[in-house]
C-alpha positions, 0 to 999 in steps of 0.5 A, spaced: 750 063 165 744 063 170 746 056 172 753 058 174 750 064 178 745 060 182 750 055 183 755 060 186 750 063 190 748 056 193 755 054 195 757 061 197 751 061 202 754 057 207 761 059 206 765 063 211 767 070 210 774 072 209 774 076 216 769 071 220 773 068 225 774 061 224 773 055 229 780 054 229 782 061 230 778 060 236 781 054 239 788 057 238 785 063 242 782 059 248 788 055 248 792 062 249 787 064 254 785 058 258 792 054 258 794 047 256 788 044 260 783 048 255 780 042 252 778 038 258 773 043 259 766 043 256 766 050 252 759 053 250 761 057 244 757 062 241 758 066 234 755 073 232 757 080 230 759 083 238 764 088 235 758 091 230 764 091 224 759 086 220 763 080 221 762 074 225 766 074 232 767 068 236 765 068 244 767 062 248 766 060 256 767 055 261 768 053 268 775 052 269 778 048 276 785 050 275 786 055 279 788 055 286 783 060 288 777 055 286 773 055 281 772 061 275 768 062 269 773 064 263 769 068 257 773 069 251 772 073 245 775 072 239 774 078 233 778 082 227 780 089 228 783 091 221 784 084 219 788 082 225 785 077 230 784 080 237 782 077 243 780 078 250 778 074 256 774 075 263 775 071 269 770 071 273 771 068 280 765 064 283 762 064 290 764 072 290 763 078 293 766 082 287 762 086 283 765 082 277 764 075 281 759 070 280 754 068 285 754 060 284 758 055 285 759 053 277 755 047 278 751 048 273 755 052 269 753 059 267 750 060 261 752 065 255 748 068 250 747 074 246 742 080 247 741 086 242 741 093 245 739 099 242 745 104 241 742 109 246 741 103 251 748 101 251 750 108 252 746 109 258 748 102 261 755 104 260 756 111 260 760 111 254 760 112 247 761 107 241 760 101 244 757 095 240 749 094 242 750 086 242 752 084 249 754 078 251 750 075 257 753 071 262 747 068 267 749 063 273 742 063 275 743 066 282 745 073 281 744 079 276 746 078 269 753 080 267 753 084 261 759 085 257 759 090 251 765 091 246 767 098 245 773 098 240 776 105 242 776 103 249 783 102 251 789 099 246 789 092 250 782 092 253 775 092 249 770 089 254 766 093 258 762 090 264 756 092 266 751 089 272 746 092 276 
């Protein structure tokens, strides 16, 4: 009996849980948000619980050159809410005077990372309650870091809230 328990524990440790976002689901949402040329780009992919629901979510970003207005950075977050796959994307233009824009040119591409804050720090930065304090960071090396926080109860079709100093 203990051999069976040990075998299940060993095999189960690397398995994807039923509610974790899979790579295939991420690729489908990347295609939905990024368009037909999505696989031609070099995507950065991170896995973490950015929704604070105990399940692994996927975050991906790439520099796109398909926009006639110039290159931009596409960030896609794929998660589950109440068992349903949900995703949201953000497009940040380069060489932009907009608050949500990036200062660089896209060469080299911005780096994405995850940074843990406390609930109080997230609340102070955003001015809203309920944000998951695991922030998605976009760093282009030229301007302030872009922080994106998932707020489940923010709006029906919008969950990511942007913060930049």
